[in-house]
MIDOSE-1310 file (N, C-alpha, C; in nm, 2 decimals, decimal comma, always signed):
residues 98
xxxx	-3,58/-7,38/-8,68/-3,66/-7,29/-8,68/-3,66/-7,12/-8,67; -3,55/-7,11/-8,65/-3,51/-6,95/-8,66/-3,48/-6,90/-8,82; -3,39/-7,00/-8,91/-3,39/-7,00/-9,05/-3,53/-6,95/-9,13; -3,63/-7,07/-9,07/-3,75/-7,05/-9,14/-3,80/-6,91/-9,12
xxxx	-3,81/-6,87/-8,97/-3,87/-6,76/-8,92/-3,83/-6,63/-9,00; -3,70/-6,66/-9,04/-3,63/-6,56/-9,10/-3,69/-6,53/-9,25; -3,66/-6,61/-9,32/-3,73/-6,65/-9,45/-3,88/-6,57/-9,46; -3,97/-6,66/-9,37/-4,07/-6,60/-9,41/-4,13/-6,51/-9,35
xxxx	-4,08/-6,42/-9,26/-4,08/-6,27/-9,21/-4,02/-6,21/-9,32; -3,90/-6,24/-9,41/-3,88/-6,17/-9,51/-3,97/-6,15/-9,64; -4,01/-6,30/-9,67/-4,08/-6,31/-9,80/-4,21/-6,38/-9,77; -4,30/-6,27/-9,70/-4,45/-6,35/-9,66/-4,51/-6,43/-9,79
xxxx	-4,52/-6,40/-9,90/-4,54/-6,46/-10,03/-4,52/-6,59/-10,01; -4,42/-6,63/-9,96/-4,38/-6,79/-10,00/-4,46/-6,86/-9,89; -4,54/-6,83/-9,80/-4,61/-6,91/-9,73/-4,72/-6,96/-9,80; -4,77/-6,93/-9,91/-4,89/-6,96/-10,00/-4,80/-7,07/-10,06
xxxx	-4,67/-7,06/-10,13/-4,63/-7,16/-10,22/-4,57/-7,28/-10,16; -4,51/-7,26/-10,06/-4,44/-7,39/-9,96/-4,51/-7,41/-9,83; -4,63/-7,52/-9,87/-4,71/-7,59/-9,79/-4,62/-7,64/-9,68; -4,57/-7,76/-9,74/-4,51/-7,86/-9,63/-4,38/-7,82/-9,60
xxxx	-4,33/-7,87/-9,50/-4,19/-7,84/-9,46/-4,09/-7,92/-9,53; -4,13/-8,01/-9,61/-4,00/-8,07/-9,71/-3,99/-7,99/-9,82; -4,11/-7,90/-9,91/-4,09/-7,80/-9,98/-4,00/-7,67/-9,95; -4,04/-7,65/-9,85/-3,97/-7,54/-9,77/-3,83/-7,57/-9,75
xxxx	-3,80/-7,67/-9,69/-3,63/-7,71/-9,65/-3,56/-7,73/-9,81; -3,61/-7,82/-9,89/-3,55/-7,79/-10,02/-3,57/-7,68/-10,07; -3,65/-7,54/-10,09/-3,64/-7,41/-10,12/-3,56/-7,30/-10,03; -3,53/-7,36/-9,93/-3,42/-7,26/-9,83/-3,29/-7,30/-9,89
xxxx	-3,28/-7,46/-9,89/-3,12/-7,52/-9,93/-3,13/-7,44/-10,10; -3,18/-7,44/-10,18/-3,16/-7,40/-10,27/-3,14/-7,28/-10,30; -3,20/-7,18/-10,20/-3,17/-7,03/-10,24/-3,07/-7,01/-10,17; -3,00/-7,10/-10,04/-2,86/-7,08/-9,96/-2,78/-7,10/-10,10
xxxx	-2,79/-7,20/-10,18/-2,67/-7,25/-10,23/-2,67/-7,13/-10,39; -2,78/-7,09/-10,43/-2,79/-6,99/-10,54/-2,76/-6,84/-10,50; -2,79/-6,81/-10,37/-2,75/-6,65/-10,33/-2,66/-6,65/-10,23; -2,62/-6,75/-10,13/-2,57/-6,72/-10,04/-2,40/-6,76/-10,05
xxxx	-2,39/-6,91/-10,13/-2,26/-6,96/-10,16/-2,18/-6,84/-10,24; -2,19/-6,79/-10,31/-2,11/-6,70/-10,36/-2,03/-6,61/-10,30; -2,11/-6,58/-10,17/-2,02/-6,45/-10,09/-1,97/-6,53/-10,00; -1,94/-6,64/-9,94/-1,83/-6,70/-9,88/-1,73/-6,68/-9,90
xxxx	-1,60/-6,61/-9,82/-1,52/-6,60/-9,82/-1,42/-6,76/-9,82; -1,34/-6,73/-9,94/-1,24/-6,85/-9,96/-1,10/-6,77/-10,02; -1,02/-6,82/-9,97/-0,87/-6,77/-9,96/-0,81/-6,88/-10,05; -0,75/-6,82/-10,14/-0,66/-6,89/-10,24/-0,53/-6,93/-10,20
xxxx	-0,53/-7,06/-10,12/-0,34/-7,08/-10,06/-0,27/-7,11/-10,15; -0,27/-7,15/-10,27/-0,18/-7,13/-10,37/-0,12/-7,04/-10,45; -0,19/-6,94/-10,43/-0,19/-6,80/-10,51/-0,02/-6,76/-10,49; +0,06/-6,71/-10,61/+0,17/-6,71/-10,60/+0,24/-6,79/-10,55
xxxx	+0,24/-6,90/-10,51/+0,35/-6,98/-10,45/+0,46/-7,05/-10,56; +0,56/-7,08/-10,55/+0,66/-7,12/-10,63/+0,57/-7,26/-10,68; +0,58/-7,30/-10,78/+0,53/-7,41/-10,84/+0,66/-7,47/-10,95; +0,68/-7,60/-10,94/+0,77/-7,68/-11,02/+0,70/-7,80/-11,08
xxxx	+0,72/-7,80/-11,20/+0,66/-7,92/-11,30/+0,73/-8,06/-11,33; +0,71/-8,15/-11,33/+0,79/-8,27/-11,41/+0,82/-8,24/-11,55; +0,72/-8,15/-11,63/+0,73/-8,10/-11,74/+0,67/-7,99/-11,80; +0,72/-7,89/-11,88/+0,61/-7,81/-11,92/+0,59/-7,74/-12,06
xxxx	+0,54/-7,72/-12,12/+0,53/-7,61/-12,23/+0,58/-7,49/-12,22; +0,67/-7,44/-12,28/+0,71/-7,34/-12,26/+0,65/-7,24/-12,29; +0,51/-7,21/-12,34/+0,42/-7,11/-12,36/+0,32/-7,12/-12,20; +0,32/-7,24/-12,13/+0,25/-7,25/-12,03/+0,35/-7,28/-11,88
xxxx	+0,43/-7,25/-11,88/+0,53/-7,29/-11,75/+0,42/-7,33/-11,61; +0,49/-7,42/-11,51/+0,42/-7,44/-11,38/+0,35/-7,32/-11,30; +0,47/-7,19/-11,32/+0,42/-7,06/-11,26/+0,28/-7,03/-11,28; +0,23/-7,05/-11,40/+0,09/-7,04/-11,45/-0,03/-7,09/-11,35
xxxx	+0,00/-7,21/-11,31/-0,12/-7,27/-11,23/-0,13/-7,19/-11,08; -0,03/-7,11/-11,05/-0,04/-7,04/-10,93/-0,07/-6,88/-10,95; -0,12/-6,84/-11,10/-0,10/-6,69/-11,08/-0,23/-6,63/-11,08; -0,35/-6,71/-11,06/-0,47/-6,65/-10,99/-0,54/-6,63/-11,14
xxxx	-0,50/-6,67/-11,22/-0,59/-6,64/-11,39/-0,67/-6,75/-11,40; -0,74/-6,74/-11,44/-0,89/-6,88/-11,43/-0,91/-6,88/-11,57; -0,86/-6,91/-11,67/-0,89/-6,91/-11,81/-0,86/-7,02/-11,90; -0,88/-7,06/-12,03/-0,80/-7,16/-12,07/-0,70/-7,11/-12,12
xxxx	-0,66/-6,95/-12,13/-0,53/-6,91/-12,21/-0,42/-6,96/-12,12; -0,48/-6,95/-12,01/-0,37/-6,93/-11,91/-0,35/-7,05/-11,81; -0,21/-7,14/-11,76/-0,23/-7,25/-11,68/-0,14/-7,30/-11,71; -0,08/-7,41/-11,66/-0,01/-7,50/-11,74/-0,02/-7,65/-11,78
xxxx	+0,07/-7,65/-11,85/+0,06/-7,76/-11,97/+0,18/-7,84/-11,96; +0,16/-7,95/-11,96/+0,30/-8,05/-11,96/+0,33/-8,03/-12,09; +0,48/-8,09/-12,11/+0,57/-8,10/-12,23/+0,47/-8,22/-12,32; +0,47/-8,20/-12,46/+0,40/-8,31/-12,56/+0,45/-8,44/-12,54
xxxx	+0,57/-8,43/-12,56/+0,65/-8,58/-12,55/+0,65/-8,61/-12,41; +0,60/-8,55/-12,31/+0,61/-8,60/-12,17/+0,58/-8,73/-12,14; +0,59/-8,83/-12,08/+0,53/-8,92/-12,01/+0,47/-8,92/-11,91; +0,38/-8,98/-11,85/+0,31/-9,00/-11,74/+0,42/-9,05/-11,63
xxxx	+0,39/-9,00/-11,47/+0,29/-8,90/-11,46/+0,32/-8,75/-11,48; +0,25/-8,68/-11,49/+0,27/-8,56/-11,52/+0,27/-8,45/-11,36; +0,35/-8,40/-11,34/+0,36/-8,38/-11,19/+0,35/-8,22/-11,19; +0,30/-8,17/-11,07/+0,26/-8,02/-11,08/+0,28/-8,04/-10,89
xxxx	+0,40/-7,96/-10,85/+0,42/-7,97/-10,72/+0,42/-7,79/-10,69; +0,35/-7,76/-10,58/+0,30/-7,63/-10,56/+0,37/-7,62/-10,39; +0,44/-7,56/-10,37/+0,53/-7,50/-10,21/+0,42/-7,44/-10,17; +0,33/-7,46/-10,05/+0,25/-7,37/-10,01/+0,36/-7,28/-9,89
xxxx	+0,45/-7,31/-9,87/+0,52/-7,24/-9,77/+0,53/-7,25/-9,63; +0,38/-7,29/-9,59/+0,35/-7,32/-9,44/+0,21/-7,43/-9,44; +0,19/-7,43/-9,32/+0,05/-7,53/-9,32/-0,04/-7,45/-9,31; -0,20/-7,51/-9,38/-0,28/-7,46/-9,35/-0,37/-7,52/-9,31
xx	-0,52/-7,52/-9,26/-0,62/-7,58/-9,22/-0,69/-7,57/-9,34; -0,75/-7,65/-9,39/-0,83/-7,63/-9,51/-0,96/-7,73/-9,48
């Protein structure tokens, strides 16, 4: 009820378009996902932690997996001639609640 009041007090024009509770619930859920989720604080618990791999390409070592760079040019790649399983082990150095 509070969320509904907050939305419609802030955006009175929406009351015309959202006639039913179901439409309103779908709108609020979509709004929360689109506008609020990006602002949720998240911690990268693997950032700069030691990583060891079963194999690695020289240009893409296991340490790249925890350096915080999220692009195709950076990351870990197992060696071309390595047989499965391909294992990447990251030592988080302490316990975390996730």
